[in-house]
PDB file of N, CA, C, O and CB in Angstrom:
ATOM      1  N   MET A   1     -41.952 -50.896   5.659  1.00  0.00           N
ATOM      2  CA  MET A   1     -40.891 -49.821   5.220  1.00  0.00           C
ATOM      3  C   MET A   1     -41.565 -48.929   4.238  1.00  0.00           C
ATOM      4  O   MET A   1     -41.662 -47.733   4.513  1.00  0.00           O
ATOM      5  CB  MET A   1     -39.537 -50.472   4.527  1.00  0.00           C
ATOM      6  N   GLU A   2     -41.976 -49.328   3.272  1.00  0.00           N
ATOM      7  CA  GLU A   2     -42.732 -48.244   2.198  1.00  0.00           C
ATOM      8  C   GLU A   2     -43.387 -47.114   2.815  1.00  0.00           C
ATOM      9  O   GLU A   2     -43.363 -45.951   2.412  1.00  0.00           O
ATOM     10  CB  GLU A   2     -43.905 -48.920   1.338  1.00  0.00           C
ATOM     11  N   ALA A   3     -43.869 -47.491   3.648  1.00  0.00           N
ATOM     12  CA  ALA A   3     -44.807 -46.470   4.299  1.00  0.00           C
ATOM     13  C   ALA A   3     -43.845 -45.408   5.214  1.00  0.00           C
ATOM     14  O   ALA A   3     -44.233 -44.248   5.357  1.00  0.00           O
ATOM     15  CB  ALA A   3     -46.001 -47.330   5.327  1.00  0.00           C
ATOM     16  N   LEU A   4     -42.963 -45.723   5.637  1.00  0.00           N
ATOM     17  CA  LEU A   4     -42.255 -44.959   6.675  1.00  0.00           C
ATOM     18  C   LEU A   4     -41.231 -44.519   5.433  1.00  0.00           C
ATOM     19  O   LEU A   4     -40.327 -43.995   6.084  1.00  0.00           O
ATOM     20  CB  LEU A   4     -41.587 -45.895   8.211  1.00  0.00           C
ATOM     21  N   GLY A   5     -40.828 -44.417   4.029  1.00  0.00           N
ATOM     22  CA  GLY A   5     -39.882 -43.913   3.471  1.00  0.00           C
ATOM     23  C   GLY A   5     -38.930 -44.750   2.845  1.00  0.00           C
ATOM     24  O   GLY A   5     -37.974 -44.232   2.268  1.00  0.00           O
ATOM     25  N   GLY A   6     -39.067 -45.959   2.883  1.00  0.00           N
ATOM     26  CA  GLY A   6     -38.459 -47.105   2.132  1.00  0.00           C
ATOM     27  C   GLY A   6     -38.190 -47.146   0.706  1.00  0.00           C
ATOM     28  O   GLY A   6     -37.262 -47.741   0.158  1.00  0.00           O
ATOM     29  N   ALA A   7     -39.168 -46.401   0.128  1.00  0.00           N
ATOM     30  CA  ALA A   7     -39.179 -46.262  -1.207  1.00  0.00           C
ATOM     31  C   ALA A   7     -38.285 -44.992  -1.546  1.00  0.00           C
ATOM     32  O   ALA A   7     -38.057 -44.539  -2.668  1.00  0.00           O
ATOM     33  CB  ALA A   7     -40.628 -46.172  -1.702  1.00  0.00           C
ATOM     34  N   SER A   8     -37.827 -44.519  -0.314  1.00  0.00           N
ATOM     35  CA  SER A   8     -36.815 -43.040  -1.235  1.00  0.00           C
ATOM     36  C   SER A   8     -35.302 -43.893  -0.780  1.00  0.00           C
ATOM     37  O   SER A   8     -34.311 -43.335  -1.253  1.00  0.00           O
ATOM     38  CB  SER A   8     -36.992 -40.659  -0.198  1.00  0.00           C
ATOM     39  N   GLY A   9     -35.137 -44.573  -0.324  1.00  0.00           N
ATOM     40  CA  GLY A   9     -33.972 -45.241  -0.504  1.00  0.00           C
ATOM     41  C   GLY A   9     -33.102 -45.280   1.331  1.00  0.00           C
ATOM     42  O   GLY A   9     -31.912 -45.462   1.588  1.00  0.00           O
ATOM     43  N   ILE A  10     -34.083 -45.072   2.135  1.00  0.00           N
ATOM     44  CA  ILE A  10     -33.721 -44.894   3.520  1.00  0.00           C
ATOM     45  C   ILE A  10     -33.491 -46.453   4.001  1.00  0.00           C
ATOM     46  O   ILE A  10     -34.489 -47.163   4.123  1.00  0.00           O
ATOM     47  CB  ILE A  10     -34.949 -44.036   4.400  1.00  0.00           C
ATOM     48  N   SER A  11     -32.292 -46.947   4.251  1.00  0.00           N
ATOM     49  CA  SER A  11     -31.964 -48.692   4.925  1.00  0.00           C
ATOM     50  C   SER A  11     -32.904 -48.397   6.290  1.00  0.00           C
ATOM     51  O   SER A  11     -33.246 -47.326   6.792  1.00  0.00           O
ATOM     52  CB  SER A  11     -29.765 -49.211   5.469  1.00  0.00           C
ATOM     53  N   LYS A  12     -33.192 -49.834   6.700  1.00  0.00           N
ATOM     54  CA  LYS A  12     -33.908 -50.145   7.541  1.00  0.00           C
ATOM     55  C   LYS A  12     -32.790 -49.668   9.093  1.00  0.00           C
ATOM     56  O   LYS A  12     -33.131 -49.092  10.126  1.00  0.00           O
ATOM     57  CB  LYS A  12     -34.404 -51.777   7.175  1.00  0.00           C
ATOM     58  N   SER A  13     -31.799 -50.048   8.789  1.00  0.00           N
ATOM     59  CA  SER A  13     -31.061 -49.344  10.252  1.00  0.00           C
ATOM     60  C   SER A  13     -31.244 -47.837  10.006  1.00  0.00           C
ATOM     61  O   SER A  13     -31.631 -47.209  10.991  1.00  0.00           O
ATOM     62  CB  SER A  13     -29.157 -49.708  10.493  1.00  0.00           C
ATOM     63  N   GLU A  14     -31.065 -47.228   9.017  1.00  0.00           N
ATOM     64  CA  GLU A  14     -31.280 -45.362   9.332  1.00  0.00           C
ATOM     65  C   GLU A  14     -32.693 -45.406   9.993  1.00  0.00           C
ATOM     66  O   GLU A  14     -32.866 -44.755  11.023  1.00  0.00           O
ATOM     67  CB  GLU A  14     -31.365 -44.102   7.611  1.00  0.00           C
ATOM     68  N   MET A  15     -33.657 -46.097   9.486  1.00  0.00           N
ATOM     69  CA  MET A  15     -35.118 -45.679   9.965  1.00  0.00           C
ATOM     70  C   MET A  15     -35.097 -45.953  11.317  1.00  0.00           C
ATOM     71  O   MET A  15     -35.640 -45.244  12.164  1.00  0.00           O
ATOM     72  CB  MET A  15     -36.366 -46.450   9.277  1.00  0.00           C
ATOM     73  N   SER A  16     -34.305 -47.254  11.599  1.00  0.00           N
ATOM     74  CA  SER A  16     -34.441 -47.615  13.416  1.00  0.00           C
ATOM     75  C   SER A  16     -33.999 -46.510  13.927  1.00  0.00           C
ATOM     76  O   SER A  16     -34.715 -45.973  14.773  1.00  0.00           O
ATOM     77  CB  SER A  16     -33.479 -48.924  14.166  1.00  0.00           C
ATOM     78  N   ARG A  17     -32.673 -45.854  13.548  1.00  0.00           N
ATOM     79  CA  ARG A  17     -31.911 -44.718  14.451  1.00  0.00           C
ATOM     80  C   ARG A  17     -32.868 -43.581  14.364  1.00  0.00           C
ATOM     81  O   ARG A  17     -32.872 -42.759  15.281  1.00  0.00           O
ATOM     82  CB  ARG A  17     -30.305 -44.222  13.872  1.00  0.00           C
ATOM     83  N   ILE A  18     -33.778 -43.434  13.232  1.00  0.00           N
ATOM     84  CA  ILE A  18     -34.402 -42.069  13.472  1.00  0.00           C
ATOM     85  C   ILE A  18     -35.521 -42.197  14.205  1.00  0.00           C
ATOM     86  O   ILE A  18     -36.013 -41.221  14.771  1.00  0.00           O
ATOM     87  CB  ILE A  18     -34.751 -41.335  12.275  1.00  0.00           C
ATOM     88  N   CYS A  19     -36.133 -43.610  14.287  1.00  0.00           N
ATOM     89  CA  CYS A  19     -37.257 -43.712  14.977  1.00  0.00           C
ATOM     90  C   CYS A  19     -36.986 -43.781  16.761  1.00  0.00           C
ATOM     91  O   CYS A  19     -37.811 -43.636  17.663  1.00  0.00           O
ATOM     92  CB  CYS A  19     -37.964 -45.010  14.344  1.00  0.00           C
ATOM     93  N   GLN A  20     -35.567 -44.046  16.832  1.00  0.00           N
ATOM     94  CA  GLN A  20     -35.073 -44.314  18.336  1.00  0.00           C
ATOM     95  C   GLN A  20     -34.957 -42.537  18.838  1.00  0.00           C
ATOM     96  O   GLN A  20     -35.287 -42.204  19.976  1.00  0.00           O
ATOM     97  CB  GLN A  20     -33.219 -45.383  18.389  1.00  0.00           C
ATOM     98  N   GLY A  21     -34.588 -41.803  18.093  1.00  0.00           N
ATOM     99  CA  GLY A  21     -34.401 -40.443  18.370  1.00  0.00           C
ATOM    100  C   GLY A  21     -35.769 -39.646  18.419  1.00  0.00           C
ATOM    101  O   GLY A  21     -35.898 -38.676  19.166  1.00  0.00           O
ATOM    102  N   LEU A  22     -36.791 -40.096  17.588  1.00  0.00           N
ATOM    103  CA  LEU A  22     -38.113 -39.572  17.524  1.00  0.00           C
ATOM    104  C   LEU A  22     -38.775 -40.190  19.052  1.00  0.00           C
ATOM    105  O   LEU A  22     -39.516 -39.497  19.748  1.00  0.00           O
ATOM    106  CB  LEU A  22     -38.950 -40.141  15.984  1.00  0.00           C
ATOM    107  N   ASP A  23     -38.401 -41.484  19.390  1.00  0.00           N
ATOM    108  CA  ASP A  23     -38.917 -41.789  20.442  1.00  0.00           C
ATOM    109  C   ASP A  23     -38.411 -41.054  21.811  1.00  0.00           C
ATOM    110  O   ASP A  23     -39.202 -40.691  22.682  1.00  0.00           O
ATOM    111  CB  ASP A  23     -38.790 -43.080  20.430  1.00  0.00           C
ATOM    112  N   GLU A  24     -36.931 -40.871  21.901  1.00  0.00           N
ATOM    113  CA  GLU A  24     -36.787 -39.689  22.973  1.00  0.00           C
ATOM    114  C   GLU A  24     -37.276 -38.345  23.066  1.00  0.00           C
ATOM    115  O   GLU A  24     -37.434 -37.723  24.116  1.00  0.00           O
ATOM    116  CB  GLU A  24     -35.666 -39.431  23.081  1.00  0.00           C
ATOM    117  N   GLN A  25     -37.511 -37.922  21.873  1.00  0.00           N
ATOM    118  CA  GLN A  25     -38.350 -36.543  21.882  1.00  0.00           C
ATOM    119  C   GLN A  25     -39.839 -36.592  22.223  1.00  0.00           C
ATOM    120  O   GLN A  25     -40.495 -35.644  22.655  1.00  0.00           O
ATOM    121  CB  GLN A  25     -38.295 -35.891  20.482  1.00  0.00           C
ATOM    122  N   ILE A  26     -40.231 -37.686  21.997  1.00  0.00           N
ATOM    123  CA  ILE A  26     -41.843 -38.032  22.435  1.00  0.00           C
ATOM    124  C   ILE A  26     -41.755 -38.043  23.832  1.00  0.00           C
ATOM    125  O   ILE A  26     -42.288 -37.191  24.543  1.00  0.00           O
ATOM    126  CB  ILE A  26     -42.527 -39.557  21.899  1.00  0.00           C
ATOM    127  N   LYS A  27     -40.885 -39.293  24.375  1.00  0.00           N
ATOM    128  CA  LYS A  27     -40.871 -39.363  25.826  1.00  0.00           C
ATOM    129  C   LYS A  27     -40.740 -37.869  26.421  1.00  0.00           C
ATOM    130  O   LYS A  27     -41.663 -37.603  27.192  1.00  0.00           O
ATOM    131  CB  LYS A  27     -39.646 -40.316  26.311  1.00  0.00           C
ATOM    132  N   ALA A  28     -40.034 -37.091  26.282  1.00  0.00           N
ATOM    133  CA  ALA A  28     -39.950 -35.953  26.637  1.00  0.00           C
ATOM    134  C   ALA A  28     -40.702 -34.866  26.664  1.00  0.00           C
ATOM    135  O   ALA A  28     -40.681 -33.933  27.467  1.00  0.00           O
ATOM    136  CB  ALA A  28     -39.288 -35.737  26.273  1.00  0.00           C
ATOM    137  N   PHE A  29     -41.469 -35.072  25.596  1.00  0.00           N
ATOM    138  CA  PHE A  29     -42.925 -34.147  25.482  1.00  0.00           C
ATOM    139  C   PHE A  29     -43.806 -34.641  26.418  1.00  0.00           C
ATOM    140  O   PHE A  29     -44.260 -33.959  27.336  1.00  0.00           O
ATOM    141  CB  PHE A  29     -43.747 -34.207  24.016  1.00  0.00           C
ATOM    142  N   LEU A  30     -44.116 -36.023  26.187  1.00  0.00           N
ATOM    143  CA  LEU A  30     -45.129 -36.663  27.128  1.00  0.00           C
ATOM    144  C   LEU A  30     -44.752 -36.283  28.537  1.00  0.00           C
ATOM    145  O   LEU A  30     -45.776 -35.944  29.130  1.00  0.00           O
ATOM    146  CB  LEU A  30     -45.176 -38.270  26.985  1.00  0.00           C
ATOM    147  N   GLY A  31     -43.758 -36.212  29.253  1.00  0.00           N
ATOM    148  CA  GLY A  31     -43.085 -36.382  30.445  1.00  0.00           C
ATOM    149  C   GLY A  31     -43.019 -34.453  30.982  1.00  0.00           C
ATOM    150  O   GLY A  31     -42.702 -34.069  32.108  1.00  0.00           O
ATOM    151  N   ARG A  32     -43.316 -33.772  30.093  1.00  0.00           N
ATOM    152  CA  ARG A  32     -42.857 -32.346  30.452  1.00  0.00           C
ATOM    153  C   ARG A  32     -43.830 -31.678  31.618  1.00  0.00           C
ATOM    154  O   ARG A  32     -45.001 -32.056  31.593  1.00  0.00           O
ATOM    155  CB  ARG A  32     -42.900 -31.382  29.037  1.00  0.00           C
ATOM    156  N   LEU A  33     -43.518 -30.888  32.458  1.00  0.00           N
ATOM    157  CA  LEU A  33     -44.373 -30.363  33.531  1.00  0.00           C
ATOM    158  C   LEU A  33     -45.246 -29.440  32.653  1.00  0.00           C
ATOM    159  O   LEU A  33     -44.917 -29.009  31.548  1.00  0.00           O
ATOM    160  CB  LEU A  33     -43.541 -29.580  34.808  1.00  0.00           C
ATOM    161  N   LEU A  34     -46.475 -29.182  33.339  1.00  0.00           N
ATOM    162  CA  LEU A  34     -47.231 -28.321  33.131  1.00  0.00           C
ATOM    163  C   LEU A  34     -47.782 -27.402  33.855  1.00  0.00           C
ATOM    164  O   LEU A  34     -48.718 -26.701  33.469  1.00  0.00           O
ATOM    165  CB  LEU A  34     -47.836 -28.713  32.749  1.00  0.00           C
ATOM    166  N   ASP A  35     -47.171 -27.327  35.110  1.00  0.00           N
ATOM    167  CA  ASP A  35     -47.361 -26.454  35.848  1.00  0.00           C
ATOM    168  C   ASP A  35     -46.814 -24.971  35.985  1.00  0.00           C
ATOM    169  O   ASP A  35     -46.926 -24.266  36.988  1.00  0.00           O
ATOM    170  CB  ASP A  35     -47.197 -27.011  36.636  1.00  0.00           C
ATOM    171  N   HIS A  36     -46.198 -24.629  34.782  1.00  0.00           N
ATOM    172  CA  HIS A  36     -45.805 -23.267  34.842  1.00  0.00           C
ATOM    173  C   HIS A  36     -47.135 -22.292  34.287  1.00  0.00           C
ATOM    174  O   HIS A  36     -47.116 -21.063  34.368  1.00  0.00           O
ATOM    175  CB  HIS A  36     -44.389 -23.101  33.896  1.00  0.00           C
ATOM    176  N   ALA A  37     -47.941 -22.846  33.885  1.00  0.00           N
ATOM    177  CA  ALA A  37     -49.066 -21.975  33.566  1.00  0.00           C
ATOM    178  C   ALA A  37     -50.532 -22.660  34.210  1.00  0.00           C
ATOM    179  O   ALA A  37     -50.590 -23.728  34.818  1.00  0.00           O
ATOM    180  CB  ALA A  37     -49.112 -21.804  31.844  1.00  0.00           C
ATOM    181  N   ARG A  38     -51.645 -21.779  33.915  1.00  0.00           N
ATOM    182  CA  ARG A  38     -53.185 -22.176  34.196  1.00  0.00           C
ATOM    183  C   ARG A  38     -53.947 -22.359  32.824  1.00  0.00           C
ATOM    184  O   ARG A  38     -54.362 -21.595  31.952  1.00  0.00           O
ATOM    185  CB  ARG A  38     -53.996 -20.945  35.110  1.00  0.00           C
ATOM    186  N   PHE A  39     -53.939 -23.526  33.003  1.00  0.00           N
ATOM    187  CA  PHE A  39     -54.994 -23.978  31.592  1.00  0.00           C
ATOM    188  C   PHE A  39     -56.570 -24.147  31.819  1.00  0.00           C
ATOM    189  O   PHE A  39     -57.188 -25.102  32.289  1.00  0.00           O
ATOM    190  CB  PHE A  39     -54.543 -25.579  30.979  1.00  0.00           C
ATOM    191  N   PRO A  40     -57.029 -22.892  31.329  1.00  0.00           N
ATOM    192  CA  PRO A  40     -58.536 -22.752  31.532  1.00  0.00           C
ATOM    193  C   PRO A  40     -59.418 -23.726  30.703  1.00  0.00           C
ATOM    194  O   PRO A  40     -59.086 -23.949  29.538  1.00  0.00           O
ATOM    195  CB  PRO A  40     -58.963 -21.312  31.169  1.00  0.00           C
ATOM    196  N   TYR A  41     -60.345 -24.225  31.144  1.00  0.00           N
ATOM    197  CA  TYR A  41     -61.211 -25.041  30.375  1.00  0.00           C
ATOM    198  C   TYR A  41     -62.623 -25.042  30.582  1.00  0.00           C
ATOM    199  O   TYR A  41     -63.088 -24.846  31.705  1.00  0.00           O
ATOM    200  CB  TYR A  41     -60.841 -26.242  30.497  1.00  0.00           C
ATOM    201  N   LEU A  42     -63.190 -25.205  29.792  1.00  0.00           N
ATOM    202  CA  LEU A  42     -64.842 -25.431  29.614  1.00  0.00           C
ATOM    203  C   LEU A  42     -65.428 -26.696  29.550  1.00  0.00           C
ATOM    204  O   LEU A  42     -65.079 -27.523  28.707  1.00  0.00           O
ATOM    205  CB  LEU A  42     -65.340 -24.875  28.408  1.00  0.00           C
ATOM    206  N   CYS A  43     -66.440 -26.938  30.520  1.00  0.00           N
ATOM    207  CA  CYS A  43     -66.975 -28.191  30.122  1.00  0.00           C
ATOM    208  C   CYS A  43     -68.513 -27.874  29.709  1.00  0.00           C
ATOM    209  O   CYS A  43     -69.124 -27.003  30.327  1.00  0.00           O
ATOM    210  CB  CYS A  43     -66.823 -29.301  31.341  1.00  0.00           C
ATOM    211  N   LEU A  44     -69.036 -28.488  28.809  1.00  0.00           N
ATOM    212  CA  LEU A  44     -70.476 -28.475  28.048  1.00  0.00           C
ATOM    213  C   LEU A  44     -70.885 -29.528  28.124  1.00  0.00           C
ATOM    214  O   LEU A  44     -70.153 -30.462  27.794  1.00  0.00           O
ATOM    215  CB  LEU A  44     -70.607 -28.145  26.688  1.00  0.00           C
ATOM    216  N   ASP A  45     -71.981 -29.729  28.509  1.00  0.00           N
ATOM    217  CA  ASP A  45     -73.183 -30.857  28.164  1.00  0.00           C
ATOM    218  C   ASP A  45     -74.361 -30.639  27.715  1.00  0.00           C
ATOM    219  O   ASP A  45     -75.209 -29.939  28.267  1.00  0.00           O
ATOM    220  CB  ASP A  45     -73.568 -31.538  29.138  1.00  0.00           C
ATOM    221  N   ALA A  46     -74.495 -31.330  26.505  1.00  0.00           N
ATOM    222  CA  ALA A  46     -75.742 -31.052  25.737  1.00  0.00           C
ATOM    223  C   ALA A  46     -76.536 -32.069  25.374  1.00  0.00           C
ATOM    224  O   ALA A  46     -76.079 -32.910  24.601  1.00  0.00           O
ATOM    225  CB  ALA A  46     -75.506 -30.436  24.630  1.00  0.00           C
ATOM    226  N   THR A  47     -77.572 -32.159  25.753  1.00  0.00           N
ATOM    227  CA  THR A  47     -78.434 -33.085  25.397  1.00  0.00           C
ATOM    228  C   THR A  47     -79.808 -33.094  24.519  1.00  0.00           C
ATOM    229  O   THR A  47     -80.424 -34.146  24.346  1.00  0.00           O
ATOM    230  CB  THR A  47     -78.652 -33.452  26.408  1.00  0.00           C
TER     231      THR A  47
END
């Protein structure tokens, strides 16, 4: 808990609520469609 801000006085239940909100945002970010634009890329191989 200390690494996540427990030293600042945030309770475990508050931390859990914050993390749930972040989980929803992360799921939305990872599930977004990327077909609205082209993404050029370059592959390099060096030996």
